[in-house]
C-alpha positions in Angstrom: 0.0 0.0 0.0 1.4 3.4 -1.0 1.5 5.9 1.8 0.2 8.7 -0.6 -3.1 6.8 -1.1 -3.5 6.3 2.6 -3.1 10.0 3.7 -4.5 11.8 0.6 -1.3 13.8 0.2 -1.8 17.4 -0.7 0.1 19.2 -3.5 3.6 20.3 -2.5 3.3 18.2 0.6 6.2 15.8 1.2 6.4 12.9 3.7 9.4 13.5 6.0 8.9 10.6 8.4 6.9 7.3 8.2 7.3 5.9 11.7 6.4 2.6 13.3 7.3 1.2 16.7 10.8 0.0 17.0 11.2 -3.6 15.9 12.5 -4.7 19.3 9.0 -4.0 20.7 7.5 -6.6 18.3 10.3 -9.1 19.0 9.8 -8.9 22.8 6.1 -9.9 22.4 6.9 -12.5 19.8 9.5 -14.1 22.2 6.8 -14.4 24.9 4.5 -16.1 22.3 7.3 -18.5 21.4 7.7 -19.4 25.1 4.0 -20.0 25.3 4.2 -22.3 22.3 6.8 -24.4 24.2 4.6 -24.8 27.2 2.4 -27.7 25.8 5.4 -29.5 24.5 7.0 -29.5 28.0 3.6 -30.6 29.5 3.3 -33.4 27.0 6.8 -34.7 27.7 6.2 -34.5 31.4 2.9 -36.2 31.2 4.2 -38.9 28.8 7.0 -39.7 31.2 4.8 -39.9 34.3 1.4 -41.1 32.9 2.1 -43.0 29.6 -1.4 -44.6 29.7 -3.0 -41.1 29.7 -1.4 -40.3 26.3 -2.4 -43.6 24.7 -6.0 -43.8 26.0 -8.8 -44.2 23.6 -10.6 -41.0 24.7 -7.8 -39.1 26.5 -5.3 -39.3 23.6 -7.6 -37.6 21.0 -8.8 -35.2 23.7 -5.3 -34.1 24.4 -4.6 -33.6 20.7 -7.8 -31.6 20.4 -6.9 -29.4 23.3 -3.3 -28.9 22.1 -4.6 -28.0 18.7 -7.0 -25.4 20.1 -4.3 -24.0 22.3 -1.9 -23.6 19.3 -4.7 -22.0 17.3 -5.2 -19.5 20.0 -1.5 -18.8 20.2 -1.3 -18.2 16.4 -4.3 -15.9 16.6 -2.6 -13.9 19.4 0.7 -13.7 17.4 -1.3 -12.5 14.4 -3.1 -9.9 16.4 0.2 -8.7 18.0 1.7 -8.4 14.5 -1.3 -6.5 13.1 -1.2 -4.1 16.0 2.6 -3.6 15.5 2.5 -3.3 11.8 -0.5 -1.1 11.3 0.2 1.4 14.0 1.9 4.2 12.1 2.7 7.9 12.4 3.3 10.1 9.3 5.0 13.5 9.5 4.8 15.6 6.4 5.8 19.1 5.6 2.2 20.3 6.5 0.7 17.9 9.0 1.0 14.9 11.3 -1.1 11.7 11.0 -1.7 9.3 13.7 -2.8 5.8 12.5 -3.8 3.5 15.3 -4.9 -0.1 14.9 -6.9 -1.2 17.9 -7.5 -4.9 17.7 -8.1 -6.7 14.4 -11.2 -4.6 13.2 -10.8 -1.1 14.6 -8.6 1.7 13.2 -8.4 5.3 14.2 -6.8 8.0 12.0 -6.2 11.4 13.5 -4.7 14.4 11.7 -3.0 17.5 13.1 -1.9 20.6 11.2 1.7 21.6 12.1 0.5 25.1 13.0 -1.4 23.7 15.9 1.6 22.2 17.5 2.5 24.0 20.8 5.2 21.7 22.3 7.2 18.6 21.4 8.8 16.4 24.0 10.7 13.2 23.7 11.5 10.7 26.4 13.4 7.4 26.8 12.8 5.4 29.9 14.4 2.1 30.8 17.5 0.1 29.9 16.3 -1.5 26.7 14.9 1.7 25.2 18.2 3.5 26.1 20.4 0.8 24.4 18.2 0.2 21.4 17.5 3.9 20.9 13.7 4.1 21.0 11.2 6.0 23.1 8.1 8.2 23.0 7.4 11.6 21.4 4.7 13.7 22.9 3.1 16.5 20.8 1.1 19.0 22.7 -1.6 20.9 20.9 -4.4 23.4 21.7 -7.0 21.2 20.0 -9.7 19.0 21.5 -7.4 16.0 21.6 -4.6 17.8 23.5 -1.8 15.3 22.9 -0.5 13.1 20.1 1.8 10.3 21.3 4.3 8.5 19.1 4.9 5.3 21.2 8.2 3.4 21.2 9.5 5.0 18.0 13.2 4.8 17.0 15.3 7.9 17.5 12.8 10.0 19.4 15.2 12.9 20.0 16.0 13.2 16.3 12.2 13.2 15.5 11.6 15.9 18.1 14.3 18.2 16.7 13.2 17.7 13.1 9.5 18.2 14.1 10.3 21.5 15.8 12.1 22.6 12.6 9.1 21.6 10.5 6.7 23.5 12.8 8.8 26.7 12.5 9.0 26.4 8.8 5.3 25.8 8.5 4.5 28.9 10.7 6.9 31.0 8.6 5.2 29.8 5.4 1.7 30.5 6.9 2.8 34.1 7.9 4.1 34.7 4.3 0.7 33.7 2.8 
């Protein structure tokens, strides 16, 4: 999908940043899911060693396979949902505006737009050891609008984004004053 079709790009408007959460955020959740996938294998090995008749029973054997299959289906759905939430959350900064695209679950998406002239303050923060070492954090954009704050969550290089955004806001205000 081209970003221009998603944001209805205006004439003379250029995309400066197309941001997603840092990939380490997705990997952390995916590692948890991989650990959850190993749980039934460990339980099966333990039960097979201690209760071999349970695994080979006429009713219990297929029931265990059915429960295990349902569990793995649930895990795959959870992984898919985690990926969709990671991949479809995006923030677009152009020379004229900011777009906040948030995927909430599998079937709910919110798109918010903010003109750069309405930006009052931009703050970046990095909290924790992993964000510090991997270089990701949050960027807060304060506005005078109804929705008082835009938040870019767990984006790479938040300080660089903050600095560039302040420059874009100044350029946009100068351009608005000249018109």
